[in-house]
C-alpha positions as CSV (number, residue, x, y, z in Angstrom):
1,X,17.3,-0.4,-6.0
2,X,17.0,-4.2,-5.5
3,X,15.2,-6.7,-7.7
4,X,12.1,-8.4,-6.9
5,X,12.3,-11.7,-5.5
6,X,9.6,-14.5,-6.0
7,X,9.2,-16.9,-3.2
8,X,6.8,-19.5,-2.9
9,X,5.2,-19.7,0.7
10,X,4.4,-23.3,2.0
11,X,0.8,-22.3,3.1
12,X,-0.3,-20.8,-0.1
13,X,-0.5,-24.0,-2.1
14,X,2.5,-23.0,-4.4
15,X,1.5,-19.5,-5.1
16,X,4.5,-17.3,-5.9
17,X,4.6,-13.9,-4.1
18,X,6.8,-11.3,-5.1
19,X,9.0,-9.3,-2.6
20,X,10.9,-6.2,-3.3
21,X,13.6,-4.7,-0.6
22,X,12.8,-1.0,-0.3
23,X,16.0,1.2,0.1
24,X,16.1,3.2,3.1
25,X,14.2,6.3,2.8
26,X,11.6,5.1,0.6
27,X,10.6,2.4,3.1
28,X,10.9,4.7,6.2
29,X,8.4,7.4,4.4
30,X,6.1,4.6,3.9
31,X,6.2,3.1,7.2
32,X,5.9,6.8,8.8
33,X,2.7,7.2,6.6
34,X,1.3,3.8,8.0
35,X,2.1,4.9,11.7
36,X,0.4,8.1,11.3
37,X,-2.9,6.3,9.8
38,X,-2.5,3.5,12.8
39,X,-2.6,6.5,15.4
40,X,-5.5,7.9,13.6
41,X,-7.4,4.5,13.9
42,X,-6.6,4.4,17.4
43,X,-8.1,7.9,17.8
44,X,-11.3,6.9,16.0
45,X,-11.5,3.7,18.2
46,X,-11.1,6.1,21.4
47,X,-13.7,8.1,20.3
48,X,-16.3,5.4,19.5
49,X,-15.4,4.3,23.0
50,X,-16.3,7.6,24.5
51,X,-19.6,7.7,22.6
52,X,-18.3,11.0,20.8
53,X,-20.6,12.8,18.5
54,X,-21.3,10.7,15.1
55,X,-20.4,13.8,12.9
56,X,-17.0,14.0,14.6
57,X,-16.0,10.4,13.9
58,X,-17.0,10.5,10.5
59,X,-14.7,13.6,10.0
60,X,-12.0,11.5,11.4
61,X,-12.9,8.5,9.3
62,X,-13.0,10.9,6.2
63,X,-9.3,11.9,7.1
64,X,-8.3,8.4,7.4
65,X,-9.4,7.4,3.9
66,X,-7.8,10.6,2.8
67,X,-4.6,9.4,4.4
68,X,-5.0,5.7,3.1
69,X,-5.6,7.3,-0.4
70,X,-2.4,9.2,-0.2
71,X,-0.2,5.9,0.9
72,X,-1.7,4.2,-2.0
73,X,-0.7,6.9,-4.5
74,X,2.8,7.0,-3.0
75,X,3.2,3.1,-3.1
76,X,1.6,2.9,-6.7
77,X,4.2,5.6,-7.6
78,X,7.1,4.0,-6.3
79,X,6.1,0.3,-7.6
80,X,5.4,1.7,-11.4
81,X,8.9,3.8,-11.0
82,X,10.6,0.7,-9.9
83,X,9.4,-2.8,-10.1
84,X,7.1,-2.2,-13.3
85,X,10.1,-0.6,-15.2
86,X,12.4,-2.9,-13.9
87,X,10.2,-5.8,-15.4
88,X,9.8,-4.1,-18.7
89,X,13.4,-3.5,-19.2
90,X,13.9,-6.9,-18.4
91,X,11.3,-8.2,-21.0
92,X,8.6,-9.2,-18.7
93,X,5.8,-7.7,-20.1
94,X,3.1,-9.5,-18.3
95,X,3.8,-6.7,-15.7
96,X,1.5,-4.4,-17.8
97,X,-1.5,-6.6,-17.5
98,X,-0.8,-7.2,-13.7
99,X,-0.5,-3.4,-13.2
100,X,-3.8,-2.9,-15.4
101,X,-5.4,-5.6,-13.1
102,X,-4.2,-3.5,-9.9
103,X,-5.0,-0.2,-11.4
104,X,-9.0,-1.7,-11.6
105,X,-8.8,-3.1,-7.9
106,X,-7.3,0.4,-6.6
107,X,-9.9,2.6,-8.4
108,X,-13.2,1.3,-7.4
């Protein structure tokens, strides 16, 4: 697993952004999930354009929300097992506070 890299973006006023290289299969799994979600969103858009029955549209919206929740769980799992563990082992205990803040945002 590659290390997280801190990079500063010129448009962000000096805020450092962390980047982590995903290994091949981990990355492909996440991208496949996002592609499926993107297809579901396009399907909902088409349903709205076709003036489909609201209940059918809402059912598809619920499916997208479930798919996004599954994506979030998978990404969070990968983040904890890689980035968080690596940072703690490197002595960066601040990552625990970052994770706690993230969990509060994700679990609204």
